[in-house]
N, CA, C and O of each residue as an XYZ file, in Angstrom:
384
protein
N       0.366     -0.937     -0.446
C       0.017     -0.332     -0.210
C       0.939      1.477     -0.511
O       1.099      2.019      0.582
N       1.081      1.705     -0.821
C       1.199      3.137     -0.548
C       0.650      4.625     -0.073
O      -0.469      5.097     -0.275
N       1.942      5.311      0.723
C       1.423      5.956      1.355
C       2.835      7.373      1.419
O       3.954      7.272      0.916
N       2.141      8.884      2.387
C       3.134      9.857      2.086
C       2.515     10.197      3.041
O       1.321      9.919      3.150
N       3.384     11.081      4.229
C       3.439     13.033      4.674
C       2.879     13.226      4.122
O       2.816     13.142      2.896
N       2.046     13.681      5.127
C       1.322     14.703      5.194
C       1.465     16.537      5.500
O       1.355     16.865      6.682
N       1.629     17.320      4.783
C       1.533     18.163      4.991
C       0.888     19.664      4.641
O       0.415     19.811      3.514
N       0.852     21.039      5.798
C       0.141     22.346      5.381
C      -0.326     22.167      4.346
O      -1.549     22.249      4.237
N       0.553     21.833      3.127
C       0.059     22.470      2.160
C      -1.382     21.239      0.934
O      -2.230     21.162      0.045
N      -0.446     20.531      2.119
C      -1.731     19.591      1.346
C      -3.171     19.663      1.590
O      -3.967     18.844      1.132
N      -3.672     21.237      2.742
C      -4.827     20.900      3.523
C      -6.064     19.797      3.930
O      -7.202     19.617      3.494
N      -5.167     19.094      5.091
C      -5.445     17.958      4.837
C      -5.921     18.246      6.268
O      -4.993     18.660      6.963
N      -7.218     18.139      6.981
C      -7.771     18.521      8.277
C      -7.465     17.231      9.420
O      -8.460     16.832     10.026
N      -5.956     16.481      9.777
C      -6.059     15.760     10.823
C      -6.985     15.636     12.541
O      -6.680     16.160     13.612
N      -8.152     14.737     12.192
C      -8.925     14.919     13.764
C      -8.454     13.680     14.820
O      -8.733     12.491     14.671
N      -7.327     14.523     16.402
C      -7.647     13.438     17.042
C      -8.430     12.500     16.857
O      -9.539     12.415     16.330
N      -7.551     11.590     17.484
C      -8.903      9.800     18.364
C      -9.430      9.828     19.188
O     -10.597      9.535     19.450
N      -7.863     10.545     20.267
C      -8.251     10.483     21.447
C      -7.953     12.208     22.195
O      -7.105     12.906     21.640
N      -8.555     12.659     23.192
C      -7.865     14.253     24.110
C      -8.097     14.215     25.117
O      -8.361     13.040     25.373
N      -8.156     14.620     25.698
C      -7.867     14.645     27.039
C      -6.951     16.318     27.520
O      -5.888     16.870     27.235
N      -8.439     16.649     28.588
C      -7.937     18.192     29.429
C      -7.962     18.096     30.202
O      -9.013     17.650     30.663
N      -6.506     18.508     31.409
C      -6.364     17.951     32.422
C      -6.330     19.176     33.258
O      -5.315     19.857     33.408
N      -7.827     19.504     33.956
C      -7.943     20.504     35.071
C      -7.150     21.570     34.873
O      -6.577     21.832     33.815
N      -7.102     22.224     35.924
C      -6.432     23.669     35.858
C      -5.193     24.202     35.132
O      -4.904     25.266     34.585
N      -4.278     22.466     35.449
C      -3.246     22.800     34.763
C      -3.399     23.062     33.309
O      -2.423     23.291     32.594
N      -4.555     23.031     32.891
C      -4.619     23.133     31.613
C      -3.881     22.301     30.521
O      -3.645     22.532     29.335
N      -3.542     21.040     31.510
C      -2.572     19.528     29.991
C      -3.375     19.476     28.794
O      -4.430     20.100     28.676
N      -2.757     18.549     27.689
C      -3.780     18.691     26.403
C      -3.011     16.913     25.992
O      -1.893     16.728     25.511
N      -3.877     16.004     26.315
C      -2.768     15.022     25.157
C      -3.223     14.295     24.063
O      -3.859     13.381     24.587
N      -3.280     14.151     22.864
C      -4.628     14.110     22.221
C      -3.361     12.783     20.686
O      -2.376     13.020     19.988
N      -3.990     11.905     20.849
C      -3.725     10.790     20.070
C      -4.426     11.021     18.243
O      -5.585     11.081     17.834
N      -2.995     11.102     17.474
C      -3.653     11.176     16.345
C      -2.973     10.223     15.372
O      -1.787      9.920     15.494
N      -3.931      9.657     14.186
C      -3.562      8.543     12.890
C      -3.007      9.595     12.064
O      -3.508     10.655     11.689
N      -1.584      8.954     11.806
C      -1.239      9.523     11.300
C      -1.008      8.540      9.374
O      -0.121      8.811      8.565
N      -1.643      7.926      9.269
C      -1.788      7.451      8.043
C      -0.834      5.672      8.470
O      -0.451      5.151      9.518
N      -0.793      5.234      6.848
C      -0.073      3.587      6.968
C       1.829      4.308      6.514
O       1.996      5.410      5.992
N       2.819      3.481      6.835
C       4.472      3.886      6.844
C       4.260      2.488      7.460
O       3.667      1.928      8.381
N       5.471      2.134      5.939
C       5.634      0.684      5.304
C       4.624     -0.615      6.364
O       5.006     -1.373      7.255
N       3.400     -0.417      5.816
C       2.429     -1.923      6.605
C       1.844     -1.638      7.728
O       0.729     -2.068      8.022
N       2.638     -0.780      8.563
C       2.338     -0.289      9.561
C       1.284      1.004      9.979
O       1.349      2.004      9.263
N       0.749      1.002     10.612
C       0.079      2.186     11.830
C       0.307      3.241     11.840
O      -0.579      3.508     12.652
N       0.755      4.196     11.639
C       1.186      5.694     12.545
C       0.304      6.608     13.271
O      -0.879      6.915     13.125
N       1.186      6.941     14.068
C      -0.038      7.628     15.790
C       1.269      9.159     16.432
O       2.482      9.254     16.621
N       0.318      9.868     16.524
C       1.144     10.473     16.486
C       0.614     11.406     18.044
O      -0.308     12.219     18.106
N       1.756     10.856     19.458
C       1.054     10.830     20.326
C       1.750     12.769     20.917
O       2.929     13.120     20.981
N       0.278     13.760     21.293
C       1.119     14.771     21.851
C       0.722     15.417     22.612
O      -0.456     15.773     22.566
N       1.983     16.007     24.096
C       1.558     16.347     25.060
C       1.566     17.418     25.190
O       2.760     17.525     25.469
N       1.070     18.741     25.239
C       0.428     19.624     25.732
C       0.220     20.879     27.225
O      -0.862     21.400     27.496
N       1.508     21.130     27.989
C       1.346     21.619     29.103
C       1.999     23.079     29.083
O       2.443     23.614     28.068
N       1.986     23.711     30.528
C       1.927     24.984     30.452
C       3.384     25.487     29.971
O       3.893     26.320     29.221
N       3.836     24.166     31.127
C       5.511     24.413     30.968
C       6.041     24.264     30.019
O       6.838     25.169     29.770
N       5.928     22.835     28.698
C       6.676     21.709     27.900
C       5.552     21.600     26.555
O       4.404     22.031     26.451
N       6.126     21.091     25.918
C       4.870     20.184     24.501
C       6.025     19.528     24.218
O       7.034     20.020     23.714
N       5.778     17.937     24.694
C       6.104     16.541     23.641
C       5.738     16.210     22.584
O       4.649     16.779     22.507
N       5.925     15.495     21.378
C       5.499     14.898     20.549
C       5.867     12.959     20.472
O       7.067     12.685     20.435
N       5.168     12.113     20.459
C       6.269     11.263     20.124
C       5.803     10.457     19.164
O       4.751     10.097     19.692
N       5.864      9.643     17.591
C       5.446      8.849     16.974
C       5.743      7.143     18.121
O       6.363      6.649     19.063
N       4.595      6.901     16.922
C       4.233      5.689     17.694
C       4.014      4.458     16.062
O       3.654      4.891     14.967
N       4.342      2.947     16.348
C       3.762      2.351     15.004
C       3.741      1.139     15.342
O       4.582      0.574     16.041
N       2.750      0.658     14.851
C       1.923     -1.075     14.971
C       1.713     -1.802     13.858
O       1.170     -1.527     12.789
N       2.356     -3.018     14.382
C       1.793     -3.817     12.579
C       0.496     -3.888     12.869
O      -0.143     -3.885     13.921
N       0.082     -3.988     11.129
C      -1.459     -4.266     11.182
C      -1.553     -5.551     10.810
O      -0.660     -6.252     10.336
N      -2.933     -5.902     11.099
C      -3.316     -7.453     11.437
C      -5.013     -6.923     10.648
O      -5.982     -6.178     10.794
N      -4.351     -8.058      9.702
C      -5.157     -7.951      8.753
C      -6.526     -9.234      8.286
O      -7.296     -9.323      7.329
N      -6.258    -10.163      9.672
C      -7.765    -10.981      9.430
C      -8.335    -10.166     11.210
O      -9.538    -10.040     11.439
N      -7.956    -10.005     11.581
C      -8.550     -9.049     13.275
C      -8.314     -7.816     13.330
O      -7.684     -7.040     12.612
N      -8.653     -7.760     13.877
C      -9.092     -5.923     14.628
C      -7.346     -5.613     15.060
O      -6.818     -6.715     14.918
N      -6.601     -4.920     15.372
C      -5.157     -4.089     15.921
C      -5.688     -3.567     16.747
O      -6.445     -2.657     16.412
N      -5.486     -4.034     18.850
C      -6.009     -3.724     19.106
C      -3.696     -2.010     19.756
O      -2.490     -2.142     19.961
N      -4.358     -1.312     19.725
C      -3.230     -0.051     20.453
C      -3.184      0.231     21.239
O      -4.375      0.329     21.533
N      -2.710      0.492     21.960
C      -2.654      1.110     23.304
C      -1.413      1.996     23.175
O      -0.293      1.699     22.758
N      -2.034      3.515     23.779
C      -1.326      4.423     23.815
C      -0.827      5.148     25.305
O      -1.633      5.999     25.681
N       0.636      4.914     26.428
C      -0.334      6.525     27.185
C      -1.675      5.736     28.015
O      -2.484      6.282     28.765
N      -1.639      4.844     27.770
C      -2.861      3.581     28.613
C      -4.218      4.561     28.089
O      -5.157      4.556     28.884
N      -4.410      5.434     26.768
C      -5.918      4.899     25.691
C      -5.610      4.014     25.409
O      -4.404      3.863     25.216
N      -6.356      3.111     25.254
C      -6.003      1.677     24.128
C      -7.734      1.591     23.311
O      -8.847      1.914     23.728
N      -7.282      1.032     22.077
C      -8.484      1.333     21.111
C      -8.419     -0.327     20.440
O      -7.671     -1.201     20.878
N      -9.486     -0.519     19.174
C      -9.530     -1.283     18.555
C      -9.214     -0.241     16.843
O      -9.696      0.854     16.556
N      -8.244     -1.125     15.993
C      -8.594     -0.556     14.718
C      -9.764     -1.152     13.780
O      -9.219     -2.226     13.524
N     -10.182     -1.169     13.544
C     -11.648     -2.394     13.225
C     -11.177     -2.447     11.358
O     -10.381     -3.287     10.938
N     -11.756     -1.531     10.562
C     -11.126     -1.356      9.117
C     -10.195      0.215      8.662
O     -10.285      1.157      9.450
N      -9.464      0.355      7.562
C      -8.551      1.035      7.652
C      -8.579      1.098      5.959
O      -9.055      0.253      5.202
N      -7.783      2.628      5.545
C      -7.378      2.607      4.327
C      -6.429      3.450      4.394
O      -6.244      3.820      5.554
N      -5.751      3.912      3.648
C      -4.168      4.155      3.449
C      -4.671      6.190      4.327
O      -3.715      6.947      4.493
N      -5.888      6.622      4.670
C      -5.858      8.251      5.487
C      -6.945      8.317      6.872
O      -7.119      9.184      7.728
N      -7.526      7.054      6.654
C      -8.513      7.149      7.389
C      -8.428      5.563      7.895
O      -7.983      4.549      7.357
N      -9.258      5.900      9.575
C      -9.523      3.803      9.729
C     -10.659      4.304     10.331
O     -11.221      5.398     10.279
N     -10.954      2.900     11.122
C     -12.487      3.412     11.440
C     -12.109      2.646     13.519
O     -13.189      2.102     13.746
N     -11.808      2.573     13.961
C     -12.338      2.363     15.341
C     -12.967      2.027     16.376
O     -14.179      2.236     16.336
N     -12.381      1.389     17.673
C     -13.566      1.294     18.471
C     -12.222      1.282     20.282
O     -11.214      0.691     20.667
N     -13.287      2.469     20.820
C     -12.605      2.895     21.929
C     -12.861      1.925     23.336
O     -13.916      1.442     23.747
N     -11.748      1.854     23.792
C     -11.811      0.430     24.592
C     -11.954      0.953     26.266
O     -12.489      0.453     27.255
N     -10.892      2.699     25.924
C     -10.589      3.014     27.113
C     -10.166      4.570     27.032
O      -9.381      4.660     26.088
N     -10.298      5.425     27.438
C      -9.401      6.249     27.428
C      -8.212      6.456     28.421
O      -7.722      5.612     29.170
N      -7.826      7.873     28.249
C      -6.405      8.315     28.312
C      -6.804      7.824     30.207
O      -7.883      8.180     30.679
N      -5.670      6.923     31.173
C      -5.308      7.393     32.682
C      -5.210      7.932     33.436
O      -4.744      7.462     34.474
């Protein structure tokens, strides 16, 4: 399957799968599906607090015979179906 990185010039809106706002500290956690890369799902975790911002990429092997289980920082979901730019998923557990 062919895939490529999406740039700002592509004007594609990537909607976070999970988003958590934490109290008065105004910290935010988001997980975004970034597409397929070499037969793997690629997700980005972004954590933002008033003091700093960090991002980390995660890759998960695609399992075609069954839903793919994904867990990132306590958020857990199953990828039920997908194409190169979108996924259908079921949330099993929100962020801790």
